[in-house]
Structure formats: structure tokens, C-alpha cells
C-alpha angles and dihedrals in degrees: 000000000000090000090058094050091053095045114110089202093060091048091047091051090048089049090053091049093050091045089055091051089048091059094048095043093044095049089056093040097054097052095101103027140053117278093232092052089048089053089052091053092046091050091050090053091049091049093051094043093048093046089054092048094048091047094047093048096044094240098137112128129196105259091225091065092065118091124237090241091055091050091050094051093043091050090049089048090050092051091049090049091050093049090047092051093048092050092043094052091046090051090048090050090054103034147036115282089225090061101033097053096054092049089049087054089064079092085083089062093045092048090054092049093044091045091056095040100044109018100039093239119158128223124193125226092264088049091053091046088055091051091051091048092050090051092048093046092053091050092048094048091049092049115104 
């Protein structure tokens, strides 16, 4: 069991499953309210849930032990997450969940490109082929 808990693949699959549920639940949830307000409610739920998890698992850290560099990049990540969520909910309000979610997952393609360009990561030819197939799949699913 310990091997499963420490497997990035399991966590990534769970992330994908919860992301899929996010799209379905959000599409129904935003029918009668504005997408930005819906994003605010979602964000509040995430904040409360994560606070409870961190408290329950004893993961609180003294804020003074965190480097300025870490704060800067976490703030930038938070701003990017917020922008992504606002755009995602707006797209769900306007479009079909079955089309919006795959286009949103073009983030996988962008992460691969950015990882290579900015983090010095390396992808093999089969990796690049997978990136291209993901991009093509997203385009085909979004096509009317």
C-alpha cells in the first residue's frame, strides 16, 4: 500500500479523475449564476478543505521558514491558478463541458514545451509524439 501512496502515477490519475468531476459538477453548478462568482465559491471551498487537510495532517509550517523565492513562485502560481479557473469557468458557462475540458488540457502540451524551454527538461521522440497526439486529440474533440 505504501508504494501506491508514494506513486506519482496514482496521484496524477486521481488528479485527472477529480478534474473530470470538476468539469461536470461545475457545468451544472454555474447554470444559474455568474462564472466569476462560481469561481469564488469554488475557491472558498478549496481554501477551507485544504486548511482542514493541512491541520489534520500536521503540515503547518512557520511562515518565516519559507524563502522569498518560494513565496514569489507560489504567489505567481496562485495568480496563474486563479486566472486559469476564471477562464475555465467562463468557458464552461459558454460551451459544452465535453469540448471545454479537452481544450483546457492543452495545458499538458504547454507544460511540456515550457518544461523544455525554461526548466531544461528533456523529452524523447516518443514523448514529443505523445505531446503532438494530445494536441491533435484536443483539437479534434473541440471540433464541431
